[in-house]
VOGU-3710 file (C-alpha; in Angstrom, 3 decimals, decimal comma):
1> mtdrfvaill> -7,189/3,820/18,626  -3,986/1,936/19,408  -5,637/-1,415/18,651  -6,881/-0,101/15,314  -3,456/1,250/14,414  -1,823/-2,074/15,273  -4,449/-3,894/13,190  -3,623/-1,737/10,183  0,106/-2,282/10,558  -0,322/-6,030/10,910
11> tsftcavagq> -2,633/-6,159/7,916  -0,251/-4,013/5,902  2,718/-6,267/6,418  1,010/-9,675/6,593  1,070/-10,586/2,942  3,685/-8,077/1,867  6,637/-9,582/3,687  5,789/-13,235/3,217  7,979/-14,936/0,640  11,050/-12,731/0,558
21> aspsnrgavp> 12,712/-14,331/-2,457  13,883/-11,722/-4,978  12,861/-12,035/-8,593  15,683/-12,709/-11,014  16,953/-10,168/-13,547  15,371/-7,223/-11,741  17,131/-3,884/-11,454  17,102/-1,777/-8,329  13,686/-1,497/-6,729  12,667/2,143/-6,304
31> gacallsqre> 12,132/3,274/-2,733  8,530/3,599/-1,553  9,150/7,211/-0,453  10,035/8,097/-4,058  6,568/7,061/-5,261  4,584/9,852/-3,572  5,336/13,428/-2,633  4,299/15,093/0,586  2,144/17,467/-1,460  0,318/14,623/-3,252
41> veeaagmpvr> -0,512/12,993/0,071  -1,671/16,310/1,550  -3,911/17,044/-1,428  -5,447/13,561/-1,439  -6,009/13,446/2,332  -7,088/17,089/2,596  -4,741/17,815/5,496  -1,084/18,568/6,158  1,252/15,607/6,582  4,920/15,306/7,443
51> egvpllrsgv> 7,385/14,360/4,746  7,512/10,615/4,100  9,970/8,613/6,180  11,221/5,091/5,404  10,000/2,380/7,795  11,938/-0,634/6,537  15,580/0,082/5,930  16,527/-3,246/4,322  15,694/-2,038/0,809  13,331/-4,823/-0,286
61> psscafiaer> 10,558/-4,511/0,575  10,570/-0,736/0,882  8,048/1,217/2,934  7,283/4,836/3,690  5,010/6,593/6,195  3,353/9,987/5,955  1,950/11,101/9,308  -0,610/13,831/10,010  -2,265/15,276/13,059  -5,077/13,321/14,731
71> lvrltvllrp> -3,065/10,094/14,371  -3,762/9,844/10,637  -1,048/7,766/8,985  -0,608/6,735/5,381  1,864/3,932/4,699  3,144/2,771/1,315  4,856/-0,571/0,887  6,560/-1,690/-2,318  8,123/-5,031/-3,102  8,845/-7,128/-6,148
81> vptaewaseq> 6,503/-10,095/-6,468  8,765/-13,068/-5,595  6,914/-15,632/-7,733  3,741/-15,955/-9,789  2,595/-18,551/-7,247  2,957/-16,034/-4,395  0,878/-13,483/-6,301  -1,810/-16,094/-7,047  -1,976/-17,119/-3,383  -2,446/-13,480/-2,331
91> vvrmtrgvhl> -5,210/-12,943/-4,891  -7,023/-16,081/-3,691  -6,720/-14,941/-0,072  -8,003/-11,465/-0,876  -10,861/-12,861/-2,923  -11,997/-14,998/0,022  -11,858/-12,087/2,461  -10,458/-12,065/5,953  -11,616/-11,922/9,550  -11,408/-8,146/10,249
101> gtyrevpgig> -13,256/-7,092/7,107  -13,629/-8,009/3,488  -11,471/-7,374/0,466  -13,193/-6,283/-2,718  -11,656/-6,011/-6,145  -11,116/-2,492/-7,491  -11,069/-2,341/-11,289  -8,775/-0,026/-13,218  -5,846/0,228/-10,800  -2,739/-1,727/-11,750
111> drsflyemrq> -2,926/-5,201/-13,196  -5,207/-6,150/-10,307  -6,100/-4,464/-7,025  -8,096/-5,134/-3,874  -9,453/-2,814/-1,197  -9,710/-3,938/2,409  -11,933/-1,654/4,499  -11,598/-1,919/8,263  -14,614/0,090/9,413  -13,444/2,912/11,727
121> sgavlcvfes> -9,786/1,852/11,496  -9,146/2,853/7,904  -8,436/0,915/4,735  -5,716/-0,892/2,787  -5,410/-0,949/-1,007  -3,315/-3,836/-2,394  -2,105/-3,424/-5,983  -0,342/-5,868/-8,288  1,438/-4,108/-11,168  4,173/-5,171/-13,592
131> gyylefslas> 5,799/-7,656/-11,223  5,428/-5,435/-8,153  3,148/-5,562/-5,150  2,194/-2,212/-3,620  0,200/-1,675/-0,499  -1,315/1,636/0,550  -2,751/1,733/4,074  -4,526/4,592/5,769  -5,157/4,710/9,502  -7,808/7,355/9,393
141> pglesrapav> -9,864/8,355/12,416  -12,491/10,692/10,998  -11,657/9,888/7,356  -13,143/6,403/7,123  -15,678/7,292/4,423  -12,992/9,004/2,306  -10,224/6,432/2,840  -10,918/4,356/-0,307  -10,928/7,428/-2,574  -7,746/8,789/-0,961
151> lerlarsala> -5,961/5,455/-1,398  -7,108/5,044/-5,006  -5,891/8,537/-5,915  -2,511/7,944/-4,294  -2,159/4,516/-5,902  -2,670/6,042/-9,340  0,014/8,678/-8,627  2,474/6,078/-7,331  1,869/3,760/-10,294  2,586/6,619/-12,700
161> rlapatsr> 5,995/7,062/-11,020  6,656/3,333/-10,861  5,978/2,831/-14,588  9,206/4,532/-15,771  11,211/2,544/-13,194  9,805/-0,781/-14,448  10,576/-0,025/-18,089  14,333/0,265/-17,513
//
């Protein structure tokens, strides 16, 4: 289980922290913990979770973890897209797939989104929306078959909260 958890964390932060340049003329980036409530995560996952706690304290990118029993962990990462080139490179990489599994495009979530399923380890949903990159990862022993649906539901909730922040 520890190897799987480490794989999810590494996957989660691999493309999200590369290219740390901040976009110009952008207001304050909302915190990742403000995008989902404990209740929303509990309802989507079908189990109790602890309140979200920030993982990165530097502000940009922002991340939040919701932890449940049985080592289930949902992590949300939010960052402004530094450049259009960075976003294009990530999309190309996701389209090609990677060693531990394969990304597939998920229509109807954000401007563009990709799901990366890691067999028994869980899944990661990467979303590009209005100049932001969001990543939802779920380390989910026992929830593998439900992980994509859980992540998609939570992504939709988070995007609804992010929309008012991006229109300021």
